[in-house]
N, C-alpha and C positions, 0 to 999 in steps of 0.2 A: 510420687508416681508422675509419669510423663503426661503432658497436657493432652496429647492425642489419645492416650489410653483412657484418661478420664472422660473425654468426649465420647469415646466408643462405649464405655460402660454405662454412661448416662443415656445416650441416644440410641445405642445399638448400631448394627451395621448400616451402611449407607444404602440408598435406594438401588444403586447399581449392584452392590454386593448381595442384596436380597433377591434380585430378579435375574441376574446374569451369572454365568460361571465366573470363577475368580479371575482367570486370565483375561477374559473379555472385559470384565469390570475394570481391571487395572489398565488395560489398553485404552478403553474409552476415557477413563479419568485422565490419563496422560495426554491423550489426543486433545481433549477439551482444554486442558491447561496450556497447550501449545497454540491452539487455534484461536482462542479468544483474544490473547494479546496481539496476535498477528492481525486479526480483523480490526482491532482498535487502532492499529497503526495504518493498515492499508486502506480502510474505507475513507478516511479523510484525504488520503493521497489520490484516490480515484476521483474525488471532487475537483482536484486541481489539474487533472490531465487535460480536460478541454481548454482550460485557461492557458496552460503551457503550450498546447498545440496552436492556439490562436496567436499567442505571443511569437512563437517561432515562425509562423506563416507571415505575420506582419513584419518581422525582422528580415525574412528572406525577400519579401516584396520591396521593402524600403531599400535594402542593399542593391537589389536589381535596378531600382529606379536611379539610385546614385551612380551605378555603373553606366546606365544608359545616358545620364546627363554628362558624365565624364567623356564618354565616346562622342557625344554630340559636340562638346566643347573642343575636343581634339580635331574633329572633322572641320569645324568652322575655322580653327586656327590654321590648319593646313591648306584651307581654301578649296576643299572639295565639295 
């Protein structure tokens, strides 16, 4: 006998199948099986978003400073 069949015979129908129509119980079960792994992946990524934003802003500011220094050096070399 299949393992799922043994579990069903031992424990009976799941909570969702006891309290919801079949099609809703199946839909909710599939939805949960898709959402939980996505949350496990996405929640840690949300923690890194502020750090990435800060890094990008720092990178942009530092490149702007380098461009300003290059412009200043060019102006001093040309004698303006």
